[in-house]
C-alpha positions as CSV (number, residue, x, y, z in Angstrom):
1,M,251.7,-22.7,84.6
2,V,250.6,-19.1,85.4
3,F,253.0,-17.0,87.5
4,V,251.7,-14.0,89.6
5,H,254.1,-11.4,90.8
6,G,254.3,-9.4,94.0
7,T,253.4,-5.8,94.9
8,R,254.9,-2.9,92.8
9,L,256.6,-5.3,90.4
10,S,255.6,-6.9,87.0
11,R,255.6,-10.2,85.1
12,G,259.2,-9.6,84.4
13,Y,259.9,-10.7,88.0
14,W,259.4,-14.3,86.9
15,S,261.9,-14.5,84.1
16,P,264.1,-17.1,85.8
17,Q,261.2,-19.5,86.2
18,V,259.7,-18.9,82.8
19,R,263.1,-19.5,81.2
20,R,263.8,-22.7,83.1
21,L,260.3,-24.3,83.1
22,S,259.2,-23.4,79.6
23,E,261.3,-26.3,78.4
24,T,258.7,-28.6,79.9
25,Y,255.6,-26.6,80.6
26,R,253.5,-23.9,79.0
27,C,254.4,-20.9,81.2
28,V,252.6,-17.6,81.3
29,A,253.5,-14.7,83.6
30,V,250.7,-12.1,84.1
31,D,250.7,-8.4,85.1
32,L,248.2,-7.6,87.9
33,P,245.9,-4.6,87.8
34,G,247.8,-1.4,88.6
35,H,251.1,-3.0,87.4
36,G,252.9,-3.3,84.1
37,V,250.7,-3.3,81.0
38,R,247.7,-3.0,83.3
39,A,249.0,0.1,85.2
40,A,246.0,2.2,84.2
41,E,243.6,-0.2,86.0
42,R,242.8,0.1,89.7
43,F,243.8,-3.0,91.7
44,T,241.1,-5.1,93.2
45,L,241.5,-8.7,94.4
46,E,238.5,-9.7,92.3
47,A,239.9,-8.2,89.1
48,A,243.3,-9.7,89.8
49,A,241.8,-13.2,90.2
50,T,239.8,-12.8,87.0
51,G,242.9,-11.8,85.2
52,V,244.5,-15.1,86.3
53,A,241.5,-17.1,85.1
54,E,241.6,-15.3,81.8
55,A,245.3,-16.0,81.3
56,I,244.5,-19.7,81.9
57,E,241.7,-19.7,79.4
58,E,243.9,-18.0,76.8
59,A,246.8,-20.5,77.3
60,V,244.7,-23.6,77.6
61,P,241.1,-23.0,76.5
62,G,238.8,-24.9,78.7
63,G,241.7,-26.3,80.7
64,R,243.4,-25.9,84.0
65,A,246.8,-24.7,85.2
66,I,249.1,-24.6,88.2
67,V,249.1,-21.1,89.6
68,V,252.4,-19.9,91.2
69,G,252.2,-16.7,93.3
70,M,254.8,-14.8,95.2
71,S,253.9,-12.6,98.1
72,L,250.9,-10.5,96.9
73,G,250.7,-13.0,94.0
74,G,250.1,-15.8,96.4
75,Y,247.1,-14.1,97.9
76,V,245.8,-13.5,94.4
77,A,246.3,-17.1,93.5
78,I,244.2,-18.2,96.5
79,E,241.5,-15.8,95.4
80,A,241.6,-17.2,91.9
81,A,241.4,-20.8,93.0
82,D,238.5,-20.0,95.3
83,R,236.6,-18.1,92.6
84,Y,237.5,-20.3,89.7
85,P,238.2,-23.8,91.1
86,D,237.6,-25.5,87.8
87,R,240.5,-23.6,86.3
88,V,243.2,-24.2,88.9
89,A,244.9,-27.6,89.1
90,G,247.3,-26.7,91.9
91,L,248.7,-23.8,93.9
92,V,252.3,-22.8,94.7
93,L,252.2,-20.1,97.4
94,A,255.5,-18.4,98.1
95,G,256.2,-15.8,100.8
96,C,252.6,-15.3,101.8
97,S,251.9,-17.6,104.8
98,A,250.3,-15.1,107.1
99,E,246.9,-13.6,107.4
100,P,246.9,-9.8,106.8
101,T,246.1,-9.2,110.4
102,G,248.0,-8.0,113.5
103,P,251.7,-7.4,112.8
104,A,251.3,-8.4,109.2
105,A,248.6,-5.8,108.7
106,A,250.8,-3.2,110.3
107,T,253.6,-4.1,107.9
108,F,251.2,-3.9,104.9
109,R,249.9,-0.5,106.0
110,A,253.4,0.8,106.4
111,L,254.4,-0.4,103.0
112,A,251.3,1.0,101.4
113,W,251.9,4.4,103.1
114,A,255.5,4.5,101.9
115,Q,254.5,3.7,98.3
116,E,251.8,6.4,98.4
117,R,253.8,9.2,100.2
118,A,257.5,8.8,99.7
119,P,259.0,10.7,96.7
120,R,259.0,8.5,93.6
121,S,262.6,9.4,92.9
122,V,263.6,8.0,96.3
123,L,261.5,4.9,95.9
124,R,262.9,4.2,92.4
125,A,266.5,4.8,93.6
126,V,266.2,2.5,96.5
127,N,264.6,-0.3,94.4
128,L,267.1,0.1,91.6
129,A,270.0,-0.2,94.1
130,F,268.5,-3.2,95.8
131,F,267.9,-5.2,92.7
132,R,271.1,-4.2,90.9
133,V,273.3,-4.9,93.9
134,R,271.6,-8.1,95.2
135,Y,270.7,-9.8,92.0
136,R,272.5,-8.2,89.1
137,G,272.5,-9.8,85.6
138,S,269.4,-10.9,83.8
139,I,267.3,-11.2,86.9
140,A,267.8,-7.5,87.8
141,D,267.5,-6.5,84.2
142,S,264.1,-8.1,83.8
143,I,262.7,-6.7,87.0
144,I,263.9,-3.2,86.3
145,A,262.7,-3.3,82.7
146,G,259.2,-4.2,84.0
147,G,259.1,-1.0,86.0
148,F,258.0,-0.3,89.6
149,W,254.3,0.5,90.1
150,W,253.8,2.4,93.4
151,D,250.1,3.3,93.1
152,G,249.1,-0.2,92.1
153,G,251.3,-1.6,94.8
154,A,249.7,0.5,97.5
155,Q,246.2,-0.3,96.3
156,A,247.0,-4.0,96.3
157,L,248.4,-4.0,99.9
158,R,245.3,-2.2,101.2
159,S,243.0,-4.5,99.4
160,L,244.4,-7.5,101.4
161,L,243.7,-6.0,104.8
162,P,240.0,-7.0,105.3
163,R,240.5,-10.5,103.8
164,R,240.9,-13.9,105.5
165,F,242.7,-16.4,103.3
166,L,243.0,-19.5,105.5
167,E,239.3,-20.0,105.3
168,R,239.5,-19.9,101.5
169,L,242.4,-22.4,101.5
170,G,240.3,-24.8,103.7
171,R,237.5,-24.8,101.1
172,L,239.8,-25.9,98.2
173,W,240.3,-29.4,97.0
174,T,243.3,-28.1,95.0
175,P,246.8,-29.4,95.9
176,V,248.8,-26.7,97.6
177,L,252.5,-26.2,98.0
178,I,253.6,-23.6,100.5
179,L,257.2,-22.3,99.9
180,N,259.0,-20.0,102.3
181,G,262.6,-18.8,102.3
182,A,264.5,-19.8,105.4
183,F,265.3,-16.2,106.1
184,D,262.1,-14.5,105.1
185,P,262.0,-11.4,107.3
186,M,258.2,-11.0,106.8
187,F,256.8,-14.5,107.2
188,G,259.7,-16.6,108.3
189,P,260.1,-20.3,107.3
190,G,256.9,-21.5,109.1
191,G,254.4,-22.4,106.5
192,E,253.1,-25.5,108.3
193,P,249.9,-24.0,109.7
194,W,248.9,-22.9,106.3
195,A,249.6,-26.3,104.8
196,A,247.6,-27.9,107.6
197,A,244.7,-25.7,106.8
198,C,244.6,-27.2,103.3
199,R,242.8,-30.5,102.4
200,D,245.9,-31.4,100.3
201,G,248.8,-29.2,101.4
202,R,252.4,-29.4,102.2
203,S,255.1,-26.9,103.3
204,E,258.7,-26.7,102.2
205,V,261.5,-24.3,103.1
206,I,264.1,-23.0,100.7
207,A,267.5,-22.7,102.4
208,W,269.5,-19.6,102.1
209,A,266.6,-17.6,100.7
210,G,264.7,-14.6,102.0
211,H,261.3,-13.2,101.1
212,L,261.9,-13.3,97.3
213,S,262.9,-17.0,97.3
214,S,262.2,-17.4,93.6
215,I,265.1,-15.1,92.7
216,D,267.2,-15.7,95.8
217,R,267.5,-19.4,94.8
218,P,265.9,-19.5,91.3
219,G,267.2,-23.0,90.4
220,T,266.0,-24.5,93.7
221,F,262.6,-22.7,93.5
222,S,262.0,-23.9,89.9
223,A,262.9,-27.4,90.8
224,R,260.4,-27.4,93.7
225,V,257.7,-26.1,91.4
226,A,258.5,-28.7,88.7
227,A,258.4,-31.5,91.3
228,F,255.0,-30.3,92.6
229,A,253.7,-30.1,89.0
230,R,254.7,-33.7,88.4
231,S,252.9,-34.8,91.5
232,V,249.8,-32.9,90.5
233,M,249.8,-34.4,87.0
234,A,250.5,-37.9,88.4
235,S,247.4,-37.7,90.7
236,S,245.0,-36.2,88.2
């Protein structure tokens, strides 16, 4: 499994899933361009997708992997599956079930503007407070240790705006699981239209979770990913 984080964060975001699922699966979390160890690189969707394919090749030479993406990472996962269909065995797309148009585009532009223009000290203080208060413990520690990457985050958000992802999903033969938090303020729980656009897709809702469902309900999220992986392996 290859895990792809959201905007401004790093691979440390996925520590709960890597810890839980590594008992059964080979798990790799990647840093996207402009984030983490790749902070010096400019974010493009193409480079991000290539990084996912390279991570799969390094983990399983010549093989395939299930790619799990959260928010920005979900859009990257779709791009990777579209560009490298022979490397992706399945997709788990969390918190990204909306095209970056209309209200979603306005939200992405506002978030990009904030990451570009707001004082870094303020951005850092707000994010530290959010993760420390809401998540605490090892989850918050891993995210904070990975750093916050404002330039890369803004570049990533802007790179999504001209893209259309439902068309890409419709081209894929890859099994797809759409996961949304029941209280996601950005996308809501309604992933059914995205699942319907897939040749082999289904949508599930994680109760009592918001946008960051993988850390709001890490055990439930990991169990859903594991169940999906078993179904993909059984049908391959």
